N, C-alpha and C positions, 0 to 999 in steps of 0.2 A: 767344292763344286757338288751341289746336291742333285744336279741333273746329269743324266747320261749323255745329253746332247743339247747344244744351244745353236740355233740357226739364226744368223744375223744378216738381214738385208740381202737374202739370196735372190739372184736374178739370172735369167737365161734368155739369150737372144738367139734367133734363128733367121735364116734367109728363106722367104717364101718362093713359090713357083715363078713369080714375076721378077724375082731378084731383089725385092725390098727387104730390108732388115726389120724384124719385128721382135717385140718382147713376148716370150711364151709365158713367163711369170716374172714378177718384179717385187723387190723389197719385202720378201717373205721372212718374217721373224717370229719364232716361238721356241719354247723349250720342251724337251722330252724328259719328264721326270723319271728318276730311277724306280723300277718295279711297276711303272704305270702302263696303261694301254691308251695310246694317243691315236686319234684318227683324223686324217685329212679327208674331209667330205667335199667333193667338188663335181661339177658337171663333166661329162665326157668332152675331151678336147682341151681340158685345162693344162695338160702336160704332167699328169700325176706320175706316169712311169718315169719320165725324165727326171722329175723332182726327186722321186724315191731312189733312183739310180745314182743321182748326184750325192745324196746323203749316204748311200752305201759305198761310195767310192768307185762306181762303175762308169760314171760320166763326169764331166767337169762343168762348173758353173761359169757364167760370164762375169759375175761379180758377187760380192758377199762372201761370208765365211761360215764354216761349220766348226764349232768349238767343241772339242771332246778331249778326254784324257788320252794320254799317249797309248795306254793299253786297251782302249775301247775297241771292241771288235763288233762289227755290224755285218749281219748276214741277210742277204736279199733273197726272198722267195718270189718268183715271178708268177704271173697269172696262170700259166700252164705249169702244172707240177713237173719238177725235174727229177729224174732218177735214171740210173743206167738200166735199160730194159733187159739186158742180158745177165744182170746180177740178181741174186736173191735179195729179199728184204734185209736180211742180216748183213750180206756183203755190201749192199748200198750204204748202210749205216756205218759199218766197220771202215769203209773207205774214207769217210769223213771224220771219224772219231778221233778226238785228241787223246783220250784214254781208252785203249782197246778193251780194257776190263769192264767198262761200263755199258757195253752194247745192250745187254739184257735190260738194263735200267731204262734206256731210251725206248726200246721196243715196248716195254711195259707202260711208260708214260703216254705214248701215243695210241695205245690200245691195239697193238699188233701181236700180242701173245698168241702163239700157235701158228703164226704166218711167217715165221722166220725163213722157211725154205721156199716161199712162194716167189715167183717172178712177177714184177709189177706190170709187164707188158700186157695191154688189153684189160687191166683192172680198172675199177671205177675211179673217177676223179678224187673221191673222198679217200680211197685207199692210197692212191699215189700222193695225195697231199700229206697224209700221215707219214709217209716215208720222207718226203721233203722236210717236214717239221722235225722228225727224229734226227735226220742228218744235220739240220741246223742246230738243234739242241746239243748234238754230240760234239760240235765245234766249241761249245761253251761260250756263246756270244754274249755281249753286253746288251745288244738290241737285235731283235728279229724284225725285219721290214717285210710287210705283206702287201703285194701289189695286186689287189682285186682277185685273190685266188678262189673266191667262193661263187663268182658270177654264174658259172655254167653247171653248178651242182644242183641236183634236184632238191626239193623242199626237205625231204626226210634227211638227206645227207647234210644239208646246210645246218639243220637243227643239231645233228650229232657233232659236227665240226665246230659250230659256235660254242657248244658246251665244252668241248675238248680244249679249245683255245682259251676260253675263260678260266678253265681249271688250271691250265699250265701257267697262265699269267698270275693267278692267285697262289697256287701251291708251290710252284717253282720260282716264284718271284722274278719272272722273266719279263723284262721290258719289251713292249711291242709297239710298232708303228704301222698303222694300216692306211692304205689309200683306197677309197671306195666312192661310188655314186649312190649307195643305198642308205637312206636315212635310218630305217629300222635297224639295220646291221650296225651302223655307227653308234646309235644310242644304246643298243643292247650290249655291245662289247666294251665301250669306252669309259675312261675316267675323264677324258677331255676330248672335245671335238673342235677342230679348226675348220670353220666354214670358209670356203673359198669360191670366188667367181672366176670367170675366164675372160680372155680377150682384152687385155692380158690378165693372167691370174693374179689376184690379190686377195688378202684375207678380209673377209666381211666381218667376222666376229669369232671370238674364242669362247666356247661354252664348256663349263664344268658340269659333269654328270654326277649327281649326288646319291645315286642308288647304292644299295649294298654291293660290295665288291664281288661277292659270289652270287651268281644270278641263275635263275631258271626261267622256263617259258611262261610261268604265271605272271612275270613282269609285263609281258606284252599286253595283258588285259587290264592293267592298272591305269587309273586316271592320270597318275603322274607321268606315265610313259606317253600317253596320248597327248597330254599337254605339252610335253617336250617336243614331240613330233610336230604338233601344230605350230609351236614357236619357230622351229627351224623352217617349216614350209612357208610361213609368213615372211621370213627373211628373204627366202629365194623368190617369192612372188613379187617382191619389190624390184627384183631384177628379172624381168620377163624372159630374157634370153637364156637364163641359167636353168636348164632342165636337168632333173635328177631322175633316177629310176626309183619310184616310190613303191617298192615291193613290200609285201607283207612280212617276209623274212628273207 
């Protein structure tokens, strides 16, 4: 099995406020390749959080299966960064670490050298995300699942965190799966994008991104980037109810 994960005909039903049973998403199938960065790009309301939580083992599906190796470990990072506000940066990471001797390594990977004794309470979203990411890495996961963690960050912080995530995906060979509504974010970070619609959620298209694996912000100005963005926008314009956040970064 060359993939870290295979998703086969995954579906989720729910009961709406009137008591009717509806499909949140249905028959979702795709693979997450080892060491890759895969993104689920979909409108708000598609059920991305439920979908990602099911993959992470935090919720259950109505039907379908998730195929993975017995030792596959999936770590979920929610939209709001999670850390213990009464613990220092180092204590937060040490709490999660599989190997306590590697704490300094994970602090270095996420760029928190010199902040080991800082308390994350009231720190920026970017700072707290770095802690969440270090804690995830310290568990030595097969896949890190990211549930729209960049939405509320300012532009400067987003740029820094995008570069960090890309670096970790490349240098640490860390498989990542992102859920987002942001086209630019999806193109910049991904090896593969799963375009999805909603009501109910289904896959519209699967797109391979052929840019160099290691990326910088010069990519955003290249014609190839704009052509890819236009291609994705056209697919969604064919489905007028499918609205995305078309942010610059």
